[in-house]
N, C-alpha and C positions, 0 to 999 in steps of 0.2 A: 587802595592800591596795594600791590604785593611788594614786599621788601624783605631783605635778609637782615636780621638784627642780632646784635651781640648783647647778651644779658649779663655777662660778667667775665672776669679774668679766668683763663684756664691755660693748661699746657697742651700742645698738640701730642705730646707723648701719652697723655691720659684721655684726650678728647679730640677725635678726628673730625667732629662736626660741631664746632663752637658757635656757628651761626644758625639761626632758626628762621624758616620761611613763615611770614605772618601777613595778615591783612591789617592795614592801618589807615587812618584817615589821610586823604590827599592834602598836602600842605597848602596854605593860602599865602601868597606873597604879601609882605608888609610894604610900607612906603619905601620906595627906592629899590625894591626887589623885583625879580622876575621869577616866574614859575617855569620850570624846565620839564618837558616830557623826555625822560632819559631813553636813549637808544643804545648806548654802550658805556661801559665803565671799566677802566683798567684795574688790574689786580696788582697791588704793590707790596713790597716787603714791609712797609710801614704798617700795613694791616696786621701782619704777624706781630709786630711790636705792640700794637694796641691790644690784640687778643691775649698775648702772653704777659702783658703788664709792664713792658719797658717804657712805653709812653701811653699810659692808660687814659681812657676817656674820663672826664670828670663826673659824668652821670651815665646810668644805664636805665633802660636799653638804649642802644645807639645803632644807627645805620652807618656802616663803614663806607668807604669808597671816595676817592678824591681825584680820579682821572676821568672826568665825566663829559660825555658828549650828548647833546639832545637838541630839541627844538623848543622855542619859546611858546608856551601854551597859556600864559597869563602874565599880567603886569600889575604891580601895585601902584598906588598913587605916586605921581611925580617920576615915574619910570619912563624915560624917553629915548634911551640909547638904541633900543632894538624894536623890531616889529614882530607881530605874531608870525610864527612859522620860521623865524630866523634860526639858523643852526649855530649854536654857541658851545663853548667848552668851559669847564670849571677845573681849577687846579687845587693844590693843597692849601693855598691861601684863600680863606673864605672872607676874611675882613681884617682890617687893622684900624687903629684909631685915626690916622690921617693927620694928626696934630703934633706928634713928637718929632724930635730931630731926625730919627731914623726914617720915618715916613716922609718928611719934608725932603730928605736927601734921596728918596727913591729906594730906600732899603726897608720896605714894610716888613720884610722877613725878620727883621731884628726888633720890631715893635714889641713892647711889653704886653700889649693887648692883642697880639696876634691870635687869630681864631682859625683853627684848622678844620677844613672840610672833612667830614666823616670821622672825626674824633671829638671835637668840641661841639659840633652840630651835626645833624643828620646829613649823610652823604649820598653817593650815587648807586649803592647796591639796592636800588628801588626803582619803581616806574616813574616817580616824580620827585623833584626836590626844588627848593627855592635857594636863591643866592642874591646878594646885593649886585645890582647890574654893573657897577664899576669893577667887579671882580669876575666878570664873565667876558669871554674872548671870542671874536669871530674865528671861524675855522676855514682855512683856505679850501677852495673847492676841489683841489687836486687830491685830497685825502678822503678815504671812506671813513665812516664813523669809527670802525674798529681800528683803523690805522691812526686816526687822530687821537684816540683816548690815551695811549701811553706817551704821546708827545707832550701832554699837558703836565706830566710830573717827571717820569723817567727821562724824557727828552729835555725838559726845562731845567731840571736839577743837574743833568749832565752838562748842559750848556753853561750853567753857572760854575760848575766844577772846572770845566775846560778854561773858562775865563780866569778863574782864580789860580790855575796852574801856571799862568804867565808864560806859556810856551812860545817860542819863536820858530818860524819856519826853518827847517833844517835840524832843529834839536830833536833828540829822541824822547819818546814818551812811553810810559807803561800803563797798563790797565790791569788791576788785580781784582778778580771777580769778573764774570762775563755774562751778566743777566740783561734785564730790560734796559737799564740805563747805560751800561758800558757798551753794548752793541751799537747804541745810537751815538755815543761819544766817539767811537771808532769811525763811524761814517762822517761825523762832523770834522774830526781831526784830519781825515784824509782830504777833505775839501778845503779846509782853512790853512792847512800846513802840508802842501803836497810834497815837500822835500823832506818831511820828517818820517822817521821809521817808528812804527807802533808795535810794541811788544805786549803780549797778553799772558797773564798768569791765571790759571783756572784749575780747579780740582778735577773736573770732568774732561775726559778725552773728547767727548762730543762737543763740549764748549770750546775746547782748543781747536778742533777741526772747523767749527763754525767761525771762529775768529780768523783763521787763515783764509776761509772762503771770502770773508769780508775785507781782506787786505792786510791783516797783520803779517809782518815779516817773520815773526817768530811767536810760538805759543808753547808754554810749558806749565809745569806744576808750580804751586805757590812758592815752594822752597828752591826751585831750580834757579841757576845762575844764567842770565841772558848773555848774549855775545858781547854786549857793551854796557857800560853804566849809563843811566838814564837821567835826563835833565828834570823830568817831572813824572810822577806816578799818581794816578787817581785810584783810590781804593773804594770799591762799591760793595764791600762784603759786610756781613754782620759780625765777623770774627776779629780777634786780636792778632792772630798769627800773621795775617797778610801785612799788617802794619810793621811788625818787626822785620819780616823778610824784605819788605819793600825798601825800608830805610837803608839797608846795606847795599842796595843796588842803585842808589842815587849818586850822581857826581857831586863834587864839592859845591856847596851852595845850591844843591838841588832841592826841589819842593815836593812834599807828599801832601796831597789833598784828600781828605777823608770825607767821602760822600755817604754818610750814614746818619740817620737821625738818632740811632742808639746802637750800641754794641752789646752782644749777648755775653753772659757770664761764663759760658761753658769752657772757653780756653783762655780765660783772663790771666792765668798763671804763666802764659807764654811771654808776658811782658817781662818776666824775671830774666829772660834771655837777652834783654837789652844790654849791649856792651858799648859804653859811651864812645870810645875811639872809633868803633866800627859803624855804629848806627846814627850817632848824633853829632859828632864832632865835625869840624870844617864847615860850619855855618849851614848845615842842612836845616830845612824848615818843615814844620807841620802846620797845615791850615785846615780847619774844619769848615764844612758847609752847613749853613743853617737855613733850612726851608727854601722857598723861592719867593722872589718879589714879582710884582706885576710886570716889570720891565723884562725879567727873564723869560716869562711866557710869551709876551708880545714879540720880543726880538727873536726868540727861538722859532716860533711858528712861522715867521717871515723867512728865516734862514732855511728851515726845513722844506718849505715850499719852493724855494729858489734852487736848492741843490739838485733834485729833491731827495729828502730822506724818507724812505718808506720802511717803517719798522716791521720786523717779522712778528706775526701775531698768532696765537692759538686762541680760538674762541670757545666759550662755554656759555651755557644758559644761566640765567639768574639762579635757578635752583641748584646748579652745579658749583656754586661759589665755594663751598667747603672743599670740593675735589680740587679746584684750582689752587686754593690756599695750601692744601696738603702737598701738592706737587711742588709748589714754590718752596715750602719748608724743606722738602726732601731734595731740593736742588735739581728737580726735573725741569730744566729750563732750556728753551730755545727761543730767544727773543722775549716777547711780552705776552702775558695772559690777559684776555679781555672778556668781560661778561657782556652778552647781548640780551637786550630786553625784548626783542621782537623775533 
């Protein structure tokens, strides 16, 4: 099968083509696993974190990709949940131990033995991949393959972030950064909290315009002051500056939810601008988001089909994976980027 593989850590500043197109053996599903013939795979900022070493794969070479849609093309022994030809999706969570307190409570994302798709095991930048069947999910018919792919991570992690924000209808909310996840959160928030005003902070004027198109009442730059203080802000950026700027825009007791698996080092010194009375006092909270649990994907896919949420997507061929990643790194974003295998 054809696959794009990462052979080691590198910087996009020095290497614009970190992934290599190769032929490799088609995987064979083990007991309890299914084989997936991949049709689409979303491109996520986490792949940039893997490539540049902020959350590096434990071994190389590795096939990235964790927003995967395809059809069941084979089943291992004792695999009974799906039938041949069923369309299923795979997210960032590839497996967990199932025995620890976190797993028993439905928080597999916090399991010490959490295994990440496309980082710890081969992912969806390939024509085929395998996955434990309990970590594969039915895709509602309403979505095309390309539309469904970003829902499995950008959408699911956005759903978890919105849940952790603890917003009440009528309260104001901010989104700082406006890429694949944030544009889905905006659509969710408008449905779940119809009386809430949504404010968007983004560097790009195109992103600001896109946010207003989707229903944001205001959109400005990261450091701009919105017309009112906000009850919750969700940060989806890889930078530190948005955290500092967001904290000063919260109401007393407001909550900042950081939806990022890692932050880059480039502007870390911006944290020195933290001023306790302005940014942290009066019981402001900071909550991080760690991965996604099975519940997040299942509940979000149902919600997305009900609303419905249709993500904006830009499609690339498998061979164009490096191009898609470079555009993501350079913040050339409108919605989500998706690789098509066919």
